[in-house]
FIKOLZA-1660 file (N, C-alpha, C; in steps of 0.1 Angstrom, whole numbers, plus 5000, padded with zeros to 4 digits):
% residues 103
   i   px   py   pz ch aa at
   1 4884 4133 6712  A  M  N
   1 4873 4125 6717  A  M CA
   1 4879 4112 6722  A  M  C
   2 4875 4109 6735  A  A  N
   2 4880 4097 6741  A  A CA
   2 4870 4086 6739  A  A  C
   3 4875 4074 6738  A  Y  N
   3 4866 4062 6737  A  Y CA
   3 4860 4058 6750  A  Y  C
   4 4847 4056 6751  A  D  N
   4 4841 4052 6763  A  D CA
   4 4837 4037 6761  A  D  C
   5 4845 4028 6768  A  P  N
   5 4843 4014 6766  A  P CA
   5 4829 4009 6770  A  P  C
   6 4822 4017 6777  A  G  N
   6 4809 4012 6782  A  G CA
   6 4798 4014 6772  A  G  C
   7 4800 4021 6761  A  T  N
   7 4789 4024 6751  A  T CA
   7 4785 4011 6744  A  T  C
   8 4794 4003 6740  A  L  N
   8 4790 3991 6733  A  L CA
   8 4783 3981 6743  A  L  C
   9 4789 3980 6754  A  E  N
   9 4783 3971 6764  A  E CA
   9 4769 3975 6768  A  E  C
  10 4767 3989 6770  A  A  N
  10 4754 3994 6774  A  A CA
  10 4744 3992 6763  A  A  C
  11 4748 3994 6750  A  A  N
  11 4739 3991 6739  A  A CA
  11 4735 3977 6739  A  A  C
  12 4745 3968 6740  A  L  N
  12 4742 3953 6740  A  L CA
  12 4733 3949 6752  A  L  C
  13 4735 3954 6763  A  S  N
  13 4727 3951 6775  A  S CA
  13 4713 3956 6773  A  S  C
  14 4712 3968 6768  A  A  N
  14 4698 3974 6765  A  A CA
  14 4691 3965 6755  A  A  C
  15 4698 3960 6746  A  A  N
  15 4691 3952 6735  A  A CA
  15 4687 3938 6739  A  A  C
  16 4695 3932 6747  A  V  N
  16 4693 3917 6750  A  V CA
  16 4692 3914 6765  A  V  C
  17 4693 3925 6774  A  G  N
  17 4692 3922 6788  A  G CA
  17 4704 3916 6794  A  G  C
  18 4703 3906 6802  A  S  N
  18 4714 3900 6809  A  S CA
  18 4718 3887 6804  A  S  C
  19 4715 3884 6791  A  D  N
  19 4719 3872 6785  A  D CA
  19 4734 3873 6781  A  D  C
  20 4743 3869 6789  A  H  N
  20 4757 3871 6787  A  H CA
  20 4763 3863 6775  A  H  C
  21 4757 3852 6772  A  A  N
  21 4762 3845 6760  A  A CA
  21 4758 3852 6747  A  A  C
  22 4746 3858 6747  A  L  N
  22 4741 3865 6735  A  L CA
  22 4749 3878 6734  A  L  C
  23 4752 3885 6745  A  I  N
  23 4760 3897 6745  A  I CA
  23 4774 3894 6739  A  I  C
  24 4780 3883 6744  A  A  N
  24 4793 3879 6738  A  A CA
  24 4793 3876 6723  A  A  C
  25 4782 3869 6719  A  D  N
  25 4781 3867 6705  A  D CA
  25 4779 3879 6696  A  D  C
  26 4771 3889 6701  A  L  N
  26 4769 3901 6694  A  L CA
  26 4781 3910 6694  A  L  C
  27 4788 3910 6705  A  R  N
  27 4801 3917 6706  A  R CA
  27 4811 3912 6696  A  R  C
  28 4812 3898 6696  A  H  N
  28 4821 3892 6686  A  H CA
  28 4817 3895 6672  A  H  C
  29 4804 3895 6669  A  A  N
  29 4800 3899 6655  A  A CA
  29 4803 3913 6652  A  A  C
  30 4801 3922 6661  A  F  N
  30 4804 3936 6659  A  F CA
  30 4819 3938 6656  A  F  C
  31 4828 3932 6665  A  L  N
  31 4842 3933 6663  A  L CA
  31 4847 3927 6650  A  L  C
  32 4841 3915 6646  A  E  N
  32 4845 3909 6634  A  E CA
  32 4842 3918 6622  A  E  C
  33 4830 3924 6622  A  S  N
  33 4826 3932 6611  A  S CA
  33 4834 3945 6611  A  S  C
  34 4836 3951 6622  A  A  N
  34 4844 3964 6623  A  A CA
  34 4858 3961 6618  A  A  C
  35 4864 3950 6622  A  E  N
  35 4878 3947 6617  A  E CA
  35 4878 3945 6602  A  E  C
  36 4867 3939 6597  A  R  N
  36 4866 3936 6582  A  R CA
  36 4866 3949 6575  A  R  C
  37 4858 3959 6580  A  Q  N
  37 4857 3972 6573  A  Q CA
  37 4870 3980 6574  A  Q  C
  38 4876 3979 6585  A  V  N
  38 4889 3986 6586  A  V CA
  38 4899 3980 6577  A  V  C
  39 4899 3966 6575  A  D  N
  39 4908 3960 6566  A  D CA
  39 4905 3964 6551  A  D  C
  40 4892 3965 6548  A  L  N
  40 4888 3970 6535  A  L CA
  40 4892 3984 6532  A  L  C
  41 4891 3992 6543  A  L  N
  41 4896 4006 6541  A  L CA
  41 4911 4006 6539  A  L  C
  42 4919 3997 6545  A  S  N
  42 4933 3997 6544  A  S CA
  42 4937 3993 6530  A  S  C
  43 4928 3985 6523  A  R  N
  43 4932 3980 6510  A  R CA
  43 4925 3988 6499  A  R  C
  44 4917 3998 6502  A  A  N
  44 4909 4006 6492  A  A CA
  44 4919 4015 6485  A  A  C
  45 4918 4015 6472  A  R  N
  45 4927 4024 6464  A  R CA
  45 4919 4034 6455  A  R  C
  46 4906 4033 6457  A  C  N
  46 4898 4043 6449  A  C CA
  46 4888 4049 6459  A  C  C
  47 4883 4061 6455  A  D  N
  47 4873 4068 6463  A  D CA
  47 4861 4059 6466  A  D  C
  48 4856 4052 6456  A  A  N
  48 4843 4045 6458  A  A CA
  48 4845 4034 6469  A  A  C
  49 4855 4026 6468  A  N  N
  49 4858 4015 6477  A  N CA
  49 4860 4021 6491  A  N  C
  50 4868 4031 6492  A  W  N
  50 4871 4038 6505  A  W CA
  50 4858 4043 6511  A  W  C
  51 4850 4050 6504  A  T  N
  51 4838 4055 6509  A  T CA
  51 4828 4044 6513  A  T  C
  52 4827 4034 6505  A  M  N
  52 4817 4023 6508  A  M CA
  52 4821 4016 6522  A  M  C
  53 4834 4013 6523  A  A  N
  53 4838 4007 6536  A  A CA
  53 4836 4016 6548  A  A  C
  54 4839 4029 6546  A  A  N
  54 4837 4039 6557  A  A CA
  54 4822 4040 6560  A  A  C
  55 4814 4040 6550  A  L  N
  55 4799 4041 6553  A  L CA
  55 4794 4028 6560  A  L  C
  56 4799 4017 6556  A  R  N
  56 4795 4004 6563  A  R CA
  56 4799 4004 6577  A  R  C
  57 4812 4009 6579  A  L  N
  57 4817 4010 6593  A  L CA
  57 4808 4020 6601  A  L  C
  58 4805 4031 6596  A  K  N
  58 4797 4041 6603  A  K CA
  58 4783 4035 6606  A  K  C
  59 4777 4028 6596  A  G  N
  59 4764 4022 6599  A  G CA
  59 4764 4012 6610  A  G  C
  60 4775 4003 6609  A  L  N
  60 4776 3993 6620  A  L CA
  60 4777 4000 6633  A  L  C
  61 4786 4010 6634  A  C  N
  61 4788 4017 6647  A  C CA
  61 4775 4024 6652  A  C  C
  62 4768 4029 6642  A  A  N
  62 4755 4036 6646  A  A CA
  62 4745 4025 6652  A  A  C
  63 4745 4013 6646  A  S  N
  63 4736 4003 6651  A  S CA
  63 4740 3999 6666  A  S  C
  64 4752 4000 6669  A  F  N
  64 4757 3996 6683  A  F CA
  64 4760 4008 6692  A  F  C
  65 4758 4020 6687  A  G  N
  65 4760 4031 6696  A  G CA
  65 4774 4034 6699  A  G  C
  66 4783 4031 6690  A  V  N
  66 4798 4033 6692  A  V CA
  66 4801 4046 6684  A  V  C
  67 4798 4057 6691  A  N  N
  67 4800 4070 6685  A  N CA
  67 4814 4074 6682  A  N  C
  68 4823 4070 6690  A  H  N
  68 4837 4074 6687  A  H CA
  68 4842 4069 6673  A  H  C
  69 4839 4056 6670  A  I  N
  69 4843 4051 6657  A  I CA
  69 4834 4057 6646  A  I  C
  70 4822 4060 6649  A  M  N
  70 4813 4067 6639  A  M CA
  70 4820 4080 6635  A  M  C
  71 4825 4087 6644  A  G  N
  71 4832 4100 6641  A  G CA
  71 4844 4098 6633  A  G  C
  72 4852 4087 6636  A  L  N
  72 4864 4084 6628  A  L CA
  72 4860 4080 6614  A  L  C
  73 4849 4073 6613  A  A  N
  73 4844 4069 6599  A  A CA
  73 4840 4081 6591  A  A  C
  74 4834 4091 6598  A  D  N
  74 4830 4103 6591  A  D CA
  74 4843 4110 6586  A  D  C
  75 4853 4110 6594  A  R  N
  75 4866 4116 6590  A  R CA
  75 4872 4109 6578  A  R  C
  76 4870 4096 6578  A  A  N
  76 4875 4088 6567  A  A CA
  76 4867 4091 6554  A  A  C
  77 4854 4093 6555  A  I  N
  77 4846 4096 6544  A  I CA
  77 4850 4109 6538  A  I  C
  78 4854 4119 6546  A  E  N
  78 4858 4132 6542  A  E CA
  78 4873 4132 6537  A  E  C
  79 4880 4122 6540  A  G  N
  79 4895 4122 6537  A  G CA
  79 4898 4114 6524  A  G  C
  80 4910 4112 6522  A  A  N
  80 4915 4106 6510  A  A CA
  80 4917 4091 6513  A  A  C
  81 4915 4082 6502  A  P  N
  81 4917 4068 6504  A  P CA
  81 4931 4065 6508  A  P  C
  82 4932 4056 6518  A  G  N
  82 4945 4052 6523  A  G CA
  82 4952 4061 6533  A  G  C
  83 4944 4071 6538  A  D  N
  83 4950 4080 6548  A  D CA
  83 4955 4072 6560  A  D  C
  84 4969 4072 6562  A  P  N
  84 4974 4064 6572  A  P CA
  84 4971 4068 6587  A  P  C
  85 4968 4081 6589  A  V  N
  85 4965 4086 6602  A  V CA
  85 4951 4080 6606  A  V  C
  86 4941 4081 6597  A  I  N
  86 4928 4077 6601  A  I CA
  86 4928 4061 6602  A  I  C
  87 4935 4055 6594  A  L  N
  87 4936 4040 6594  A  L CA
  87 4942 4036 6608  A  L  C
  88 4952 4042 6613  A  R  N
  88 4958 4039 6626  A  R CA
  88 4948 4042 6637  A  R  C
  89 4941 4053 6636  A  E  N
  89 4931 4056 6646  A  E CA
  89 4920 4046 6647  A  E  C
  90 4915 4042 6635  A  L  N
  90 4904 4033 6634  A  L CA
  90 4909 4019 6640  A  L  C
  91 4920 4015 6636  A  A  N
  91 4925 4002 6641  A  A CA
  91 4927 4002 6656  A  A  C
  92 4932 4013 6661  A  S  N
  92 4934 4015 6675  A  S CA
  92 4921 4015 6683  A  S  C
  93 4911 4022 6677  A  A  N
  93 4898 4022 6684  A  A CA
  93 4891 4009 6684  A  A  C
  94 4892 4001 6673  A  V  N
  94 4886 3988 6673  A  V CA
  94 4894 3979 6683  A  V  C
  95 4907 3980 6683  A  A  N
  95 4915 3972 6692  A  A CA
  95 4912 3975 6706  A  A  C
  96 4909 3987 6709  A  A  N
  96 4905 3991 6723  A  A CA
  96 4892 3984 6727  A  A  C
  97 4883 3984 6718  A  I  N
  97 4870 3977 6722  A  I CA
  97 4873 3962 6724  A  I  C
  98 4881 3956 6715  A  A  N
  98 4884 3942 6717  A  A CA
  98 4891 3939 6730  A  A  C
  99 4900 3948 6734  A  A  N
  99 4907 3946 6747  A  A CA
  99 4898 3947 6759  A  A  C
 100 4888 3955 6758  A  V  N
 100 4878 3956 6769  A  V CA
 100 4871 3943 6771  A  V  C
 101 4868 3936 6760  A  G  N
 101 4862 3923 6761  A  G CA
 101 4871 3912 6767  A  G  C
 102 4884 3914 6765  A  Q  N
 102 4893 3904 6770  A  Q CA
 102 4897 3906 6784  A  Q  C
 103 4894 3917 6790  A  A  N
 103 4898 3920 6804  A  A CA
 103 4890 3912 6814  A  A  C
% end
């Protein structure tokens, strides 16, 4: 599944129109929260903490229409705490969204 960088921007534009400052603020809030949940996943050592962080990440992405990361969060929920493959994929997906905003 490839990441579509337009999904977050489309969701934000649909929600707030053409208010570029508000879009930037919401984008920043999304990225900050997504990065926090990925960090919590990377530090989780038990099933409960791992699952809670993955569920929060999935809910955040559902709110913003970021389906690719939602799918990765589902994989994390089904996987084992600390899975290095899913952690790399999540970090890379969040970084890709951040990079689009810096372009």
